[in-house]
N, C-alpha and C positions, 0 to 999 in steps of 0.2 A: 569604470563599468558600473551602469545604474540598473537598478531593479525597481519596478513600479508596484506600489501596494495600495490597497484601498484607504480610503479617509477614516481617521477616528480623532477624538479630540486633543491628543497630546502631540500630534504631528506639527513638527516646525517650531515647538516651543522650547525654550532652555528651561531646564528645571533642575531643582536640587534633589538628588536621591536621598530620600527621607531617613534612611537606616545607615547609609555609609557617608553622609556628607560629601558626596561626590557632585559636583556641577556637571550635569549631563547637557552637552550641547550637541544637537543632532548633527551639525555640519562638521563636528571634529571627531576624528577617530576615537572610539571609545575604549582606548587602551587600559582605562581604569576598571574595565569589567571585573568585578569582584571574582575571586576564585571560587569554587565549590568545595566544601558544602555550604549552602546558604547561611549566613549570619544569623537568621532567624529560624523559630521552630517551623519545620515543614510537616510535622505530623500532629497537628491540632486535632481536637475532638471531631470536628466537621470533616476534616479530611480522612481520618481513620475510619470513621463511619462510612463515608463514600467508598473507601478502598475495600471494604468487607463485600459491598454490593458488586463493585467491578470484578473482584477475585471470583465471586459466585457465578457471575455471568460467564467468565472465561472458563471456568470448570465446566459449565453446561455447554459451551461450545466444544470443549475437548471431548466430552462425552458424545455429543452428536457426530462430531467427525469421525470417531471409531467406528460408527454404524455403516460407514461406506467401505466395503472391503476393498475397492481399487481407489486408493488414494489419489491416482492421476486424474480421477473425475473432479476431485476438488482443486488440486494444484493447477490445473488447466483452465479452471474457470473463475473462481472467486478473484484470485490475484489480477486478472484482467479488469474486473470492475475496480479493484483498489488502484490499478494503474491509471485507468481512465480519469478516476476522480483526483488523484495526487496530481496528475498533469494537467487538469483543468484548474486547480487551484493557481497554477503558474501561467494561466492564459493559453495552454496548449490543448485545443479542443478537438476532438474527434467524436465518433460516435461507436455505440456498443456494437452495432451490426459489423461495422467496419474491422473493429478490433478481433471479434471472433472469426470474422472470415479470413483475415490475413494472419492470425496467430500461428496458424498450422500450415498455411499455404501462401507461398510466394510474397513473403513480407516485404522484400525489397521493392516490390512494384506498388506498395501502398503509399498514400500521400505523406507529406512531411510530418504532419501532426500524428498520424497514425503509427508511422515508424518511430517517432520520438516516444509515444507511449508505450509501445511494445518493447523498447530498451527499458523502460522502467519496470516492466515484468520481468525482462531477463535479469536485471540487477537484482531483484528481490529473490529471484529463484537461485542465482548464482550465490547470493549472500546466505541463502538457507542451507546450500551445500557446504560452503566454507566455514560457516559457524559450528558445524559439526566437528571440524578438525582443529580449530584454533579460536581463542576468545576475541571478543569484539574489541577492536583497537583503532587507532587512527588509520592503520593500513587498511581496515575492513572500510572505514568511509571513504577512503581515497579509491579503493578498488570499485566500490559501488557507484561513486560519482563518474569515475571513468567509464563504465559501461553506459550509465545514463547518458552522458555527454558523448559517447563515442570518440573520445580523444584522449591522448596520454597526458592528462593534467596532472598537476601537483599542488601543494600548499601554496597560496597566493604569496607572491614576492613583490609584486608592484602596487603602489598606492592607486587610489582613485575610485575604489569602490563605494558606492553610496545607494542607499534605498530611498526612492522618490514617491511623493504623494501622486496618486493617479491622475487627479484633475489639475493641480496647480504646478506639478513639476518641482515643488520645493523639497528639499532634502529632509527626510524624517528620521534617518538613523544611519551612521557611517560606522562601521564596525572595525575592531582593532586592526592595526596595520603593522607589517614588519614580519617576515617569515620567521625569525628566531622567537618573537612574542607569540605569535600564533601557534607554533608547535609547542611552547611552553603551556600555553592554556588548554591545547589539545591533550597534552600530557596529563594536566589536572583534571580534565573531563574523563580520561581513562582511569585514573586512580579512584575518582568518585564512583563510577559506576562498578567497579570491582572491589573496592575496599569498603565503602560504607554500607556493610551488609546489615547494620543495625536499623538502616531505613528500609521500609518495604519496598520491593523491587518495582511496583507500579508508580510510586511516588518517585523513586530513583529515576525512572523513565521520564516522568514529566519534567522533572528538574534539568536532567541531561539534555532533553530536547531543547529546552529554553536555551540552555548554556550553548549547545552546538549552532542553533540558529544566530545567536548573539555573536559568537566567535566568527561565524561566517567564512570558514576557512578556504573555500574554494571561490574562484572568479565567478562561478555560475553553477546551478544545480544544487544549491545547498538545501532549498525546501525539500525537494524530492528525495536527496539523500538522507536528510533528518528523518523523514517519514519510513523510509525504508529500515533505518536503523533502530527505530521504535519496534517494529516487528521482531527484527532480529534479536534485539535484546529480550524480548519476552520469550522467545525461543530458547536462547542461551540460559534463561533463569527457569526454564521448565514449566512455564505458564502456557506455553503453546508448543505443540509438536509440528505444526504445518504452517506456513505463512498465509494464513487465510482470514486474518482479522482485517475488516474492511473498515479501517480508521478514517480514511479520507472521505469517505461519504459524509461523516458527521462534520468534519472541518470544512468541507466544500459548502455544505448547507449553512454553516455559521462562519463564514470566512472572515467578515469584519470583526467578529468578536475575537476570533483566533489572533489576528494581528493586534486588536487593542490590548488584549490581554498579554500577549509577548511585551509590547512595549511598556505596559505599567509595571511589569517586573523591573524592567530597566529603569524606569523613571521613578518608582515608588517602592521597590522591593515588594510588590504585592503579589506574594507567592501563593497565597491560599486560593484566590480566584482562579489563578492559571492552573494550579494543581486540580482543583474541582473541575474545571472544564475538561481536561485531559482524562480524569478518572471517569466522568459522565460519558465522554466519548468511547472509552473501553467498555463500559457497561451496556450503552446504548447499541454500539456496533457488535459486540459479542453476541447479544440477544438477536439482532437482526440477522447475523450470519447463520447463528443456531437455527432460526426459523427457515432460512433459505436451504439449509443443508438437510433438514427434515422434509422440505418439499421435494428436493432433488431425490431422496430416498423414497418418497412415496411414488414419484414419477418412475423411478427405476423399477421398482416392484410392479407398478401397473403396467409397464412396458414388457417386462418378463412374462406376466400373466397373458398378455395380448398376444405376443409373439409365439409363445409355446402353444397357445390355443389355435391361433390362426394359421401359423406356419410351422407345424410340429416337425417337419422333414428337415428344415434348415436350422432350426432353434438350437442355440447353446448359450449358455450363461456369458462365454467369452464374446459371443457376437453382440449382445446386447451391451455389454461393458464397453465395447469399442466405439459404439456410436454415443455413448456418454463421455468418452474421453475427449472428444472434441465435437462441438456442434455442427461443424463442417467437416466431412471426412472424403476420403478418396478412395478408389479401388486399391491403390497401392498401400493404404492404410491397413487394410484388411489382410493383404498378402504378407505385410511385414509383421503382423500380429500372429501369423501362422494359421489364419482362419482357412485359407484355401488358395488355389491358383487364381491368376487373374480373371480367368473365365469363371471359375466358381465364385469368386468375390463380386464379380459384375453380376451375377444371376442372383446371389443373395441379397445385393442392394436394390435390384430391380424388384424383387419380391417384397422387400420392405416398403418400397415405394406404393406398390399394388395393396399392401396392407394398411397404408395411411400412415405409416411410421415416419418415413422420410419424404422430402421433396427433392427435386432435382434442379440444378442451376448450372448453366455452362458459361464459364468465362473464359474467352480466347478458345484454346484448344482443350483447356481443363474442365473436366465434368465433375462438379461438386454435389455432394449429397447432403442435404440439411436436415438435421434433427429438429424439426420445427417446434415442437412442443418444448423441447429442452432449451433451444435457443431463447424461446419467449420467456421461459422461467428465469433464465440468467439475466436478460435484458430489463425485465420489468421488475419494479421494486415488490409488487404483490407475489403471493405464493400459491395461487390457485392455477389450475390447469384443466382444459376440458378433456374428459375421458375419451378414449378410443371408442368408436362405434362397434 
Protein backbone atom coordinates (compact mmCIF):
# COMPACT_ATOMS: atom_id res chain seq x y z
CA UNK A 1 0.00 0.00 0.00
CA UNK A 2 1.34 3.43 -0.92
CA UNK A 3 0.77 6.88 0.55
CA UNK A 4 1.57 10.05 -1.40
CA UNK A 5 3.34 13.05 0.13
CA UNK A 6 4.49 16.43 -1.25
CA UNK A 7 8.00 17.02 -2.54
CA UNK A 8 11.01 18.00 -0.49
CA UNK A 9 14.78 17.84 -1.10
CA UNK A 10 15.63 14.48 0.47
CA UNK A 11 12.99 12.42 -1.26
CA UNK A 12 14.30 9.44 -3.14
CA UNK A 13 17.94 9.89 -2.06
CA UNK A 14 20.00 7.34 -0.16
CA UNK A 15 21.58 9.09 2.81
CA UNK A 16 23.69 8.18 5.83
CA UNK A 17 22.11 9.04 9.18
CA UNK A 18 24.74 11.42 10.56
CA UNK A 19 24.33 10.51 14.24
CA UNK A 20 23.79 6.75 14.10
CA UNK A 21 25.78 5.79 10.99
CA UNK A 22 22.75 4.05 9.50
CA UNK A 23 22.52 3.97 5.73
CA UNK A 24 19.01 5.19 5.00
CA UNK A 25 17.60 3.82 1.77
CA UNK A 26 14.05 5.11 1.15
CA UNK A 27 13.15 1.97 -0.80
CA UNK A 28 14.21 -0.41 2.00
CA UNK A 29 12.14 -0.98 5.17
CA UNK A 30 13.64 1.24 7.88
CA UNK A 31 13.90 -1.56 10.44
CA UNK A 32 16.92 0.24 11.93
CA UNK A 33 14.69 3.08 13.16
CA UNK A 34 16.50 4.07 16.40
CA UNK A 35 14.59 3.55 19.65
CA UNK A 36 13.58 6.38 21.96
CA UNK A 37 14.82 8.47 23.66
CA UNK A 38 16.88 10.11 20.91
CA UNK A 39 20.65 9.75 21.16
CA UNK A 40 21.10 13.54 21.06
CA UNK A 41 19.98 16.33 23.39
CA UNK A 42 16.37 17.29 22.73
CA UNK A 43 16.24 19.96 25.44
CA UNK A 44 18.54 22.55 23.94
CA UNK A 45 18.39 26.18 25.05
CA UNK A 46 16.38 27.16 21.96
CA UNK A 47 13.89 24.32 22.50
CA UNK A 48 13.40 25.06 26.20
CA UNK A 49 12.90 28.76 25.49
CA UNK A 50 10.22 27.93 22.91
CA UNK A 51 8.69 25.42 25.31
CA UNK A 52 8.03 28.17 27.86
CA UNK A 53 6.09 30.18 25.26
CA UNK A 54 4.06 27.16 24.15
CA UNK A 55 3.18 26.26 27.75
CA UNK A 56 2.06 29.84 28.45
CA UNK A 57 -0.18 29.78 25.37
CA UNK A 58 -1.72 26.46 26.48
CA UNK A 59 -2.38 27.89 29.95
CA UNK A 60 -4.16 30.84 28.35
CA UNK A 61 -6.28 28.46 26.29
CA UNK A 62 -7.24 26.52 29.43
CA UNK A 63 -8.33 29.72 31.16
CA UNK A 64 -10.41 30.83 28.16
CA UNK A 65 -12.16 27.44 27.90
CA UNK A 66 -13.20 27.67 31.56
CA UNK A 67 -15.19 30.83 30.72
CA UNK A 68 -17.76 28.78 28.76
CA UNK A 69 -20.07 27.16 31.36
CA UNK A 70 -21.53 24.67 28.87
CA UNK A 71 -18.45 22.81 27.63
CA UNK A 72 -20.49 21.10 24.88
CA UNK A 73 -20.38 24.43 23.04
CA UNK A 74 -16.62 23.95 22.59
CA UNK A 75 -16.53 20.16 22.25
CA UNK A 76 -19.12 20.21 19.44
CA UNK A 77 -17.44 22.98 17.47
CA UNK A 78 -13.65 23.32 17.57
CA UNK A 79 -12.90 19.59 17.11
CA UNK A 80 -14.78 19.82 13.80
CA UNK A 81 -12.30 22.42 12.54
CA UNK A 82 -9.46 20.16 13.71
CA UNK A 83 -11.06 17.18 11.96
CA UNK A 84 -11.41 19.10 8.69
CA UNK A 85 -7.79 20.25 8.52
CA UNK A 86 -6.31 16.97 9.76
CA UNK A 87 -8.26 15.10 7.09
CA UNK A 88 -7.30 17.66 4.45
CA UNK A 89 -3.61 16.95 5.16
CA UNK A 90 -4.41 13.44 3.85
CA UNK A 91 -6.25 14.91 0.82
CA UNK A 92 -9.71 14.20 2.25
CA UNK A 93 -11.47 17.47 1.48
CA UNK A 94 -14.88 18.68 2.60
CA UNK A 95 -16.31 22.06 3.62
CA UNK A 96 -16.92 23.54 7.04
CA UNK A 97 -20.58 24.09 6.20
CA UNK A 98 -21.11 20.41 5.35
CA UNK A 99 -19.31 19.33 8.51
CA UNK A 100 -21.38 21.48 10.84
CA UNK A 101 -24.61 20.56 9.04
CA UNK A 102 -24.06 16.80 9.14
CA UNK A 103 -22.30 16.63 12.52
CA UNK A 104 -25.57 16.41 14.39
CA UNK A 105 -28.06 15.66 11.64
CA UNK A 106 -28.16 12.62 9.36
CA UNK A 107 -24.36 12.03 8.96
CA UNK A 108 -24.91 8.77 7.06
CA UNK A 109 -26.31 10.79 4.13
CA UNK A 110 -23.21 12.99 3.87
CA UNK A 111 -20.72 12.54 1.03
CA UNK A 112 -17.75 10.20 1.55
CA UNK A 113 -15.21 12.90 2.45
CA UNK A 114 -17.54 14.50 5.00
CA UNK A 115 -18.30 11.11 6.61
CA UNK A 116 -14.57 10.33 6.84
CA UNK A 117 -13.88 13.70 8.43
CA UNK A 118 -16.69 13.21 10.95
CA UNK A 119 -15.13 9.87 11.89
CA UNK A 120 -11.96 11.78 12.86
CA UNK A 121 -14.05 13.95 15.20
CA UNK A 122 -15.66 10.80 16.62
CA UNK A 123 -12.23 9.22 17.22
CA UNK A 124 -11.00 12.37 18.97
CA UNK A 125 -14.01 12.58 21.28
CA UNK A 126 -13.98 8.84 22.03
CA UNK A 127 -10.27 9.04 22.78
CA UNK A 128 -10.97 11.94 25.13
CA UNK A 129 -13.43 9.78 27.08
CA UNK A 130 -11.13 6.76 27.13
CA UNK A 131 -8.03 8.65 28.26
CA UNK A 132 -9.78 9.49 31.52
CA UNK A 133 -10.04 5.79 32.37
CA UNK A 134 -6.70 4.39 31.17
CA UNK A 135 -3.30 5.68 29.99
CA UNK A 136 -2.28 6.32 26.41
CA UNK A 137 -0.99 3.06 24.90
CA UNK A 138 -0.66 1.17 21.64
CA UNK A 139 -4.20 0.00 22.33
CA UNK A 140 -5.37 3.63 22.36
CA UNK A 141 -3.73 4.23 18.98
CA UNK A 142 -5.33 1.07 17.60
CA UNK A 143 -8.81 2.05 18.78
CA UNK A 144 -8.44 5.59 17.41
CA UNK A 145 -7.36 4.27 14.02
CA UNK A 146 -10.20 1.75 13.93
CA UNK A 147 -12.73 4.54 14.42
CA UNK A 148 -11.06 6.77 11.82
CA UNK A 149 -10.96 3.98 9.24
CA UNK A 150 -14.30 2.43 10.31
CA UNK A 151 -12.78 -1.04 10.18
CA UNK A 152 -11.43 -3.66 12.57
CA UNK A 153 -7.76 -3.25 11.64
CA UNK A 154 -4.66 -4.25 13.59
CA UNK A 155 -0.88 -3.73 13.60
CA UNK A 156 0.49 -4.26 10.07
CA UNK A 157 1.35 -7.88 9.29
CA UNK A 158 2.02 -7.77 5.55
CA UNK A 159 4.91 -5.95 3.79
CA UNK A 160 4.60 -3.54 0.88
CA UNK A 161 3.73 -0.23 2.57
CA UNK A 162 5.65 2.70 1.05
CA UNK A 163 5.32 6.48 0.98
CA UNK A 164 5.54 7.99 -2.50
CA UNK A 165 6.50 11.33 -4.03
CA UNK A 166 3.32 13.07 -5.19
CA UNK A 167 4.61 14.08 -8.64
CA UNK A 168 7.20 11.44 -9.57
CA UNK A 169 5.77 8.39 -7.82
CA UNK A 170 9.21 7.52 -6.40
CA UNK A 171 9.45 5.90 -2.99
CA UNK A 172 10.50 8.44 -0.36
CA UNK A 173 10.20 6.32 2.79
CA UNK A 174 9.52 2.69 3.61
CA UNK A 175 8.54 2.14 7.25
CA UNK A 176 9.69 -0.86 9.31
CA UNK A 177 8.13 -4.22 8.52
CA UNK A 178 7.16 -7.29 10.53
CA UNK A 179 4.40 -7.37 13.14
CA UNK A 180 6.79 -8.42 15.93
CA UNK A 181 9.20 -5.58 15.17
CA UNK A 182 6.38 -3.03 14.94
CA UNK A 183 4.96 -4.12 18.30
CA UNK A 184 8.43 -3.91 19.83
CA UNK A 185 8.90 -0.36 18.51
CA UNK A 186 5.42 0.66 19.70
CA UNK A 187 6.24 -0.74 23.17
CA UNK A 188 9.35 1.45 23.17
CA UNK A 189 7.15 4.41 22.11
CA UNK A 190 4.83 3.69 25.08
CA UNK A 191 7.70 3.51 27.56
CA UNK A 192 9.13 6.78 26.29
CA UNK A 193 5.95 8.82 26.69
CA UNK A 194 5.29 7.49 30.20
CA UNK A 195 8.74 6.92 31.70
CA UNK A 196 10.90 9.77 30.36
CA UNK A 197 9.31 12.26 32.73
CA UNK A 198 12.51 14.27 32.99
CA UNK A 199 11.74 15.53 29.46
CA UNK A 200 9.06 18.23 29.21
CA UNK A 201 5.70 16.79 28.03
CA UNK A 202 5.56 19.11 25.00
CA UNK A 203 8.98 17.93 23.86
CA UNK A 204 7.98 14.32 24.52
CA UNK A 205 4.89 14.87 22.38
CA UNK A 206 6.97 16.18 19.47
CA UNK A 207 9.46 13.30 19.70
CA UNK A 208 6.72 10.69 20.10
CA UNK A 209 4.78 12.06 17.12
CA UNK A 210 7.82 11.66 14.87
CA UNK A 211 8.40 8.13 16.14
CA UNK A 212 4.78 7.09 15.64
CA UNK A 213 4.75 8.37 12.07
CA UNK A 214 8.12 6.70 11.35
CA UNK A 215 6.90 3.36 12.77
CA UNK A 216 3.74 3.69 10.66
CA UNK A 217 2.08 0.84 12.59
CA UNK A 218 -1.12 0.65 10.52
CA UNK A 219 -1.72 0.07 6.84
CA UNK A 220 -3.55 3.42 6.61
CA UNK A 221 -4.73 6.26 8.85
CA UNK A 222 -1.39 6.79 10.64
CA UNK A 223 -1.22 10.55 10.05
CA UNK A 224 -4.69 11.27 11.43
CA UNK A 225 -4.22 8.80 14.28
CA UNK A 226 -0.91 10.42 15.23
CA UNK A 227 -2.49 13.87 15.36
CA UNK A 228 -5.32 12.64 17.58
CA UNK A 229 -2.73 11.06 19.89
CA UNK A 230 -0.96 14.43 20.22
CA UNK A 231 -4.07 16.00 21.72
CA UNK A 232 -4.85 12.98 23.91
CA UNK A 233 -1.31 13.05 25.30
CA UNK A 234 -1.65 16.72 26.28
CA UNK A 235 -4.93 15.89 28.05
CA UNK A 236 -3.32 12.96 29.84
CA UNK A 237 -0.46 15.22 30.98
CA UNK A 238 -2.88 17.83 32.35
CA UNK A 239 -1.96 20.51 29.81
CA UNK A 240 -5.46 20.42 28.28
CA UNK A 241 -8.86 19.56 29.74
CA UNK A 242 -10.77 19.38 26.47
CA UNK A 243 -9.77 18.21 22.96
CA UNK A 244 -9.90 21.73 21.57
CA UNK A 245 -6.34 22.44 20.43
CA UNK A 246 -6.54 23.11 16.69
CA UNK A 247 -3.03 21.86 15.73
CA UNK A 248 -3.91 20.67 12.24
CA UNK A 249 -4.59 24.21 11.02
CA UNK A 250 -0.91 25.04 11.53
CA UNK A 251 0.27 21.80 9.94
CA UNK A 252 -2.07 22.12 6.97
CA UNK A 253 -0.82 25.65 6.27
CA UNK A 254 2.81 24.43 6.45
CA UNK A 255 2.35 20.93 5.06
CA UNK A 256 5.51 20.64 2.97
CA UNK A 257 7.59 21.84 5.93
CA UNK A 258 5.91 19.24 8.15
CA UNK A 259 6.94 16.38 5.87
CA UNK A 260 10.39 17.81 5.20
CA UNK A 261 11.22 18.10 8.88
CA UNK A 262 9.88 14.63 9.64
CA UNK A 263 12.17 13.12 7.01
CA UNK A 264 15.16 15.20 8.13
CA UNK A 265 14.88 13.58 11.55
CA UNK A 266 15.13 10.22 9.77
CA UNK A 267 17.97 11.16 7.45
CA UNK A 268 19.97 13.53 9.68
CA UNK A 269 18.65 13.14 13.25
CA UNK A 270 17.71 16.83 12.92
CA UNK A 271 15.59 16.88 16.06
CA UNK A 272 15.80 20.57 16.98
CA UNK A 273 14.10 21.99 13.85
CA UNK A 274 11.33 19.40 14.12
CA UNK A 275 10.68 20.01 17.83
CA UNK A 276 10.71 23.78 17.33
CA UNK A 277 8.15 23.36 14.54
CA UNK A 278 5.82 21.38 16.84
CA UNK A 279 6.25 23.82 19.73
CA UNK A 280 5.49 26.73 17.41
CA UNK A 281 2.38 24.85 16.24
CA UNK A 282 1.24 24.49 19.87
CA UNK A 283 1.90 28.14 20.69
CA UNK A 284 0.31 29.43 17.48
CA UNK A 285 -2.83 27.29 17.59
CA UNK A 286 -3.37 27.67 21.34
CA UNK A 287 -3.39 31.45 20.86
CA UNK A 288 -5.68 31.15 17.82
CA UNK A 289 -8.11 28.87 19.66
CA UNK A 290 -8.09 31.11 22.73
CA UNK A 291 -9.11 34.09 20.58
CA UNK A 292 -11.87 32.00 18.97
CA UNK A 293 -13.23 30.98 22.37
CA UNK A 294 -13.27 34.60 23.53
CA UNK A 295 -15.24 35.49 20.39
CA UNK A 296 -17.74 32.68 21.09
CA UNK A 297 -18.11 34.00 24.65
CA UNK A 298 -18.77 37.53 23.36
CA UNK A 299 -21.37 36.25 20.90
CA UNK A 300 -23.06 34.17 23.60
CA UNK A 301 -23.28 37.15 25.94
CA UNK A 302 -24.55 39.37 23.11
CA UNK A 303 -27.18 36.76 22.15
CA UNK A 304 -28.33 36.43 25.77
CA UNK A 305 -28.86 40.20 25.97
CA UNK A 306 -30.65 40.31 22.61
CA UNK A 307 -33.01 37.38 23.29
CA UNK A 308 -33.78 38.43 26.88
CA UNK A 309 -34.65 41.93 25.68
CA UNK A 310 -36.47 41.06 22.47
CA UNK A 311 -38.20 37.84 23.58
CA UNK A 312 -38.47 38.06 27.38
CA UNK A 313 -41.44 35.65 27.54
CA UNK A 314 -39.49 32.74 26.08
CA UNK A 315 -35.98 33.63 27.21
CA UNK A 316 -33.95 31.24 29.31
CA UNK A 317 -30.21 30.70 29.53
CA UNK A 318 -30.82 27.04 28.60
CA UNK A 319 -32.57 28.07 25.37
CA UNK A 320 -29.63 30.22 24.28
CA UNK A 321 -27.12 27.53 25.21
CA UNK A 322 -28.91 24.87 23.14
CA UNK A 323 -28.55 26.95 19.97
CA UNK A 324 -24.83 27.26 20.73
CA UNK A 325 -24.32 23.53 21.25
CA UNK A 326 -24.87 22.97 17.51
CA UNK A 327 -24.92 25.64 14.82
CA UNK A 328 -27.66 23.57 13.12
CA UNK A 329 -30.48 22.40 15.40
CA UNK A 330 -33.91 20.77 15.18
CA UNK A 331 -37.13 20.90 17.15
CA UNK A 332 -36.22 17.54 18.66
CA UNK A 333 -32.99 18.99 20.11
CA UNK A 334 -35.00 21.41 22.24
CA UNK A 335 -37.41 18.66 23.29
CA UNK A 336 -34.53 16.35 24.29
CA UNK A 337 -32.96 19.19 26.30
CA UNK A 338 -36.21 19.62 28.24
CA UNK A 339 -36.96 23.10 26.88
CA UNK A 340 -40.56 22.15 26.10
CA UNK A 341 -42.94 20.02 24.03
CA UNK A 342 -42.61 19.84 20.23
CA UNK A 343 -45.27 22.53 19.90
CA UNK A 344 -43.52 24.81 22.40
CA UNK A 345 -40.09 24.15 20.86
CA UNK A 346 -41.41 24.94 17.37
CA UNK A 347 -42.90 28.19 18.66
CA UNK A 348 -39.65 29.21 20.37
CA UNK A 349 -37.58 28.51 17.24
CA UNK A 350 -40.03 30.45 15.06
CA UNK A 351 -39.76 33.43 17.41
CA UNK A 352 -35.95 33.23 17.32
CA UNK A 353 -36.18 33.40 13.53
CA UNK A 354 -38.37 36.47 13.84
CA UNK A 355 -35.81 38.07 16.17
CA UNK A 356 -33.05 37.53 13.59
CA UNK A 357 -31.17 34.96 15.67
CA UNK A 358 -31.87 31.87 13.57
CA UNK A 359 -32.35 31.07 9.91
CA UNK A 360 -34.37 28.21 8.49
CA UNK A 361 -33.50 25.53 5.95
CA UNK A 362 -35.43 22.50 4.77
CA UNK A 363 -33.53 19.38 3.70
CA UNK A 364 -35.94 16.69 2.57
CA UNK A 365 -38.56 16.41 5.28
CA UNK A 366 -36.21 17.78 7.93
CA UNK A 367 -36.49 21.41 8.99
CA UNK A 368 -33.18 22.79 10.24
CA UNK A 369 -32.66 25.96 12.25
CA UNK A 370 -29.33 27.66 11.60
CA UNK A 371 -27.60 29.90 14.10
CA UNK A 372 -26.06 31.98 11.34
CA UNK A 373 -23.80 34.26 13.35
CA UNK A 374 -22.40 31.34 15.32
CA UNK A 375 -21.84 29.25 12.19
CA UNK A 376 -20.02 32.12 10.46
CA UNK A 377 -17.87 32.65 13.53
CA UNK A 378 -16.90 28.96 13.56
CA UNK A 379 -16.25 28.73 9.83
CA UNK A 380 -14.27 31.95 9.40
CA UNK A 381 -10.76 32.52 10.73
CA UNK A 382 -11.70 36.01 11.92
CA UNK A 383 -13.43 36.68 15.26
CA UNK A 384 -15.70 39.62 14.49
CA UNK A 385 -19.48 39.37 14.16
CA UNK A 386 -22.22 41.82 13.28
CA UNK A 387 -24.38 42.87 16.22
CA UNK A 388 -28.08 42.09 16.24
CA UNK A 389 -30.24 45.02 15.17
